[in-house]
N, C-alpha and C positions, 0 to 999 in steps of 0.2 A: 857343255851344261854348266850353269853357274852354280857354285857351291857356296853356301852361307856359313861362314865361320862363326863361332860363338861371339866373337868381338863384334861382328857385323850384325848378328841377329838381335843382340841386346838393344842397340839404339832404335832398331825398327820396331821392336815391341814396345819401347818406351814411347815412340811417337803415336803408335796405335792407341796406347793407354791414354794418353793426353787427348787425342782426338775423340775418344770414347766419352770424354767428360761433357763435350758439347751436347751429345745426344742424351747423355745420362740425366743431366739436371734441367732439361727443357720441360716446361709445364704441359700437361695434357689439355688444359683449357685455361681460360682467363680466370686467375685467381682473385682478381681485384673486385669481382662481384659474384653474387650468388643468387639463385632463384629457388624457391621453394618447390618441392616435388608436389605438394598439394595444389599450388597455383597452376602448374603445368597440367595436371589431371583435370582440374576444373575447366581449363580452356578447351581441352579435348572433349569433355562431356558437354560443353556448350555447342561446338561447331563440328564435331566428327560426323562424317556422312552417314554412318550407321544410326547415330542419334537423330539426325535430321529425318532420316527415313522413317524411323519409329514415330516421330512426332507427326509426320504426315498420315501415317497409318492410324494414329489415334484420332486425328481429325475425320478421317474417313469413317471410323467406327462410330464416332458420335453422330455423324449424319445418318448412318444406318439406324441408330437408336431413334432418331427424330422421325425417320421414315416409318418405322414400326409403330411409333407412338400415334402418328396420325391415322393409322389404320382404325383407331377406335372413333374417329369423327366421321361425319356424313361425307359421302363422295359425290360431288355434283358432276354432271355431264350434259352436253349440249349435242343434239343431232339435228342436222338440217339436210332434207332429202329433196331432190328436184327431179321430176319426171318430165315436165313441160312447163310452158310459161304459166298456165293456169293451175298446174298440179304441183304443189310444193308443201312441204310440211316442216315445222319446227317442233322439236320435242326437247323439253328441258326436264331433267330428272335429278333428284337427290335420294341417295340410298344411305340408311343408317343400319349398321349391323346390330341386331338385338341379342342374337345368341349365335355362336359359331362352333360350339363344341370344344372350344379351347384353341382354335387356330390362331386368333389374334394374340392370345397370351403366349402361345409357343413361339410365334414370330418375335414377339417383343423380348422374351427370354433369350432367344437366339442371338438377337442383336446386342443385348447386354452382356452375354457371355463373350461375344466377339470383341466388345469394347474392353472388357476386363482383360482378355487375352492380349489385345494391343497395348494396354497400360503395362502389363507384366513383361511384354517383349521389349518395351523401352527400359524397364528396370533391369532385364537381363542383358540387353546391350551395354548399359552403363556398367553392370557387373563385369562382363567380359573385357570391357575397355580398361577398367581399373585393374583387372587381374593381368591384362596384357602390359599395362604400365609397370606393374610390380615386377613382372619378369624381366622387363627391359632395364628398369632402374636397378634391379639387383646385379645384373652384368655390368652396368655402368659403375656402380659403387664398388663392386669387387675389384674391377680393373683400376679404378682411381685409387683406392686404398692400397692395392698391390704396388702401383707405381710409387707411392710414397714410401712404402716399406723397402722396396727394391733400391730406391734412391739412398735411403739411409744405410742399407746393406752395403752399398758400394762405397759409400763414404768411409765406412769402417774398413773395407778392403784397401782403400787407398791409404788409409793410416798405416795399415800393416805394410803396404808397399813402400812407404817412406821409411819405416823402420827397417825393412828388409834392405833397402839401398845403403843404409848406414852399416849394416852388417856385412854387406857385400864389399863395401869399401874397405872395411877392416879385414876382409879376407876370411871371415867366419862363416859365410854362406856362399853357396855356388849359384851359377846360372840356372841350374835345374829347379832350384827353390823359387827363383823368380819366374820361370816358366810355369810352375804349378800355380803360383798366385795369379798369374796373368790369365791362365786357363779358366780359373773360377770367375775372374772379372769378366772375361768374354762370354762365359755362360750366362751371367747375370745380364750382361748387355743384350744378349739375344732374347732372354726372357722379358727384358723391359720393353724392347721393340715390339714383340708379340703382344704384350699386355697393353701397350698404348694403341695398337691396332684394334684390339678388342674394345677398348674404351672408345675409340672413334666410331666403330660400328654401332655400339650400343647408343651412343650420342645420336647417330644419324637415325636410328630406329625410333628414338624418342622424338625427334624433329619431325618425322613422318606421321607419327601418332598425333602430335600436337598441331602440325600444319604451319610450323614456323621455325626459324633458325634460333638455336640455343647457344648463346655466346658466353654464358656464365656457367659457373660450377653449380650442380644440382645438389641442394641440400635436403636430405631425408630426415626430417624431424622426428626423432624417435620418442615414443612415450610407452611405458610398460602397460600392456593391455591385459595379458593373461596372468592369472594368479599362480602362485607357486604350486598349488594342488588343484589341478584341473579335473573337473568331473566329466568324464568321457560321455556318460549318459546325457548330461545337460547339453553337451556339444551336438550330439546326435539329435536330440529333441529340437534344439534351435535351428539346425540345418533343415530339418523336416518342416518346421513351422514357418520359416522365413525365406528359404532360397527362391529367387524369382523363377527359376526353370521349373520347380515343383508347382509354383503358383500358376504358371502357364498350363501345366498339366491339369490342375484343378479347373481352370477355365475351359479347357477342352472337354472335360468330363461334363461341365454344365451345358456346354454346347451340344454334346452328344445326347444328354438327358432332354434338352429342348427339342432335338430332332425326333426323339421317340414320342414326346407329347404331340408334336406336329403330325407325325405319321399316324398316331391314333385318332387325332381330331379330324384328319382328312376323311375318315369313315363315317363321321357324324354330320348331320344335316346343318344347314345354315337357315336362320330365320332373319329376314331383312324387312325393314320398313321402307317403303318407297313412296315418293311423292312425284307426280308427273304433271306437267302442263303441256298440252299438245294444241297446236294451232295449225289448220290447214289439213290437206290430205293428198295423197298421191294415187288413190284409187279411184277409178272411174265410177264405181258403184256408190261412192259416198260423196256427200256434199261437204264442201269445206266448212269447218267449224272450229270452236275453241273449247277445250275441255281440261279440267283440272281434277285429278283423282289422287287418292292416298290409299294404299293397300299393303298387305302383308304378303311377302314372297318366301316360299319354302322350297329349298332345293338341296339335293345331295347327290354324290356320286361316290362309288367305291373303286373306280378305275377299271381297267380291263381285267375281266375275270377276277382272280384273287390277288392282283398286283398290290392292292392296299395292304393285305396281310403280309405279303412278302416284303414290302417296304418296312413294315414294323419290325420284322425279324432282323432285317439288315441294320436298322438303327440300333437295335439292341446289341448286336454284335460289335458296332462301332463304340458303344458304351463300355463294353467289357474290354475291348481293345485299349481304350483310353486309360482304364484302370491298370491294365498290365503294363502299359507304357509308362505310367507314373511310377509304378513299383520298380521297374527296369532302371529308369533314370535315377531314382532315389538310390538304388544299389551302386550306381556308377558314381554319383556324387559322394556317397559315403566312403567308397574306396579312396577317392581323392582326398577327403577330409582326414581319413585315417592315416593315409600316407604323409600328409602334411604334419599331422599330429606326432606321428612316429619320428619324422625327421626333425621336428622342432625339439622333442625331448632329447633326441641324439645330439643335436647341435648345442643345446643348453648344457648338457653334461660335459661334452668335449670341450666347450668354451672354458668351463671352470677348470677342467684338467689341464688344458693348454696354458692357462695363466700360470699355473704352478710349474709346468714344463719349461715355460720361458724363463722363470726365475732361476730354476736349476741350471738351464743351459747357459744363462748369463754368468752364473757363479762358475761353471766349468770353464767357460771361455776365459774369464778373468784369472782363474787359478792357473790354466795352461800358459796364459801370457806371462804371468809371473815366474812359473817354473821354467819356462823357455829362457827367460833372462838369467835364471840361475843354472842353466844348462841341465835341468832335470827332465825337461820335456823337449821333443823334437819340433822343428818348424811345421811339419805336416800335422801335428797334433793341434797346434794353434789354429791352423787354416781349417781343419775339419771341425773343430769346436765352433768356430764362427759361422761356418756354413750350416751346421746344425741349428744354431741359434737363429739364423736368418729363416731357415725353413720352418721353424716353429712359429715365428712371428707372422709369416705369410699365411700359414694354416690358420692361425688365430684371427687374422683380419678377415679372411674369407668365411669362416664359420660364424664370426660375429654378425656380418652382413646377412648371411643365410638365416640366422636365428631371428633378426629383426624383421625380415621380410615374411618369413613363415608365420611370425606372430600376427602380422597384419593380414596375411592371407587367411588364417584361421578365423580371425574376427570377421573378415569379409564373408567367408562362407556360411558363418553362423548368424548373419544378420546384425552384427555389432557395428557395421559401418554404414553410415547415411550415404546412399548412392548419389545424392544430389550435392551434399556439402562436404563429404568425406570426414564428417565428425565421427569420432569413435566412442562408443560406449564401453567403458572398461569394467564390465561386471561379470567377465567369465572367470 
């Protein structure tokens, strides 16, 4: 078995430390260019399959409205019957509804409700896509900023390494002190590799959402949206009044109400004005002739047994179900909003605290460094204080990103973000 002596181990660790620098200071992406987060999202909002699907749904709903609207106009029909060469008949008819008990209105209201639902589904898909972008860009920015902080941290450790080498040459520090420092650097290197992998994954996910390769750094332009004193009641009211998912529930309630009206109208009679022009005959007892008549037609049906009444009861149940569904969905959305609000307040508070903690940690590190040179502090005190300083910097960078994203998410949930242009109304 080969045994490594301290003299052999030291140059090996030195080589590993230098090789580490190649990985350390490599860039996570092309820093020579940048692309705005807003531009990426707008591209996704324009071409994402879910958005295209919703647009097609709107087109179909508009056609349904046109179909329902034409129900108010006369309905022409042509009938040609043949019994033999001499026995045939033409019948041209036009029917104009005069009164249907509300059937036509219910049909039109149903089509309009479906159209509203389709429009709000497009808004909801935009909302979900933006929210998805925010989740992905949060991971991207956290990893990107952490890489920057880790690089700076390792530079500080390399400076300590150079100082340590001078003390070792003078015989004042031992190889164990060098091993301690190299261990901290190796830990940072591992953390850096993992963070770069997370950055790559987040970038790939954004590319999938956008549908194209992203070769530049993503810039999230931050603007202050939320005021220092948030009114929670105002947030809840805005959520209830503007969220596209709740608007879909409103459209479903309108649809259910139209279904009730239609079920009730089906029990009422129809009064139709008919105009007919008939030429020829297919009956042996009648001579071929030509006739034009105009008359009123009255008809009604209640369905088999009491099925018409049962249908009314069923549609009323659907109306109640739609109301309960909206209340359930509102409670779910409210829970998400309150979670984001709580996390935002927590992040904002901790960001301010960490700013002060970083200042204190910086002073402690500088003090330990000076005291070490005057032999009043140990080498491990210097290394530990630098590690603590770096830990605080990483926590600060992650919390700062968390705060910015949560601020945008709260604005999104409360209708302060234009779902087509991503413009933000900062009046919260």
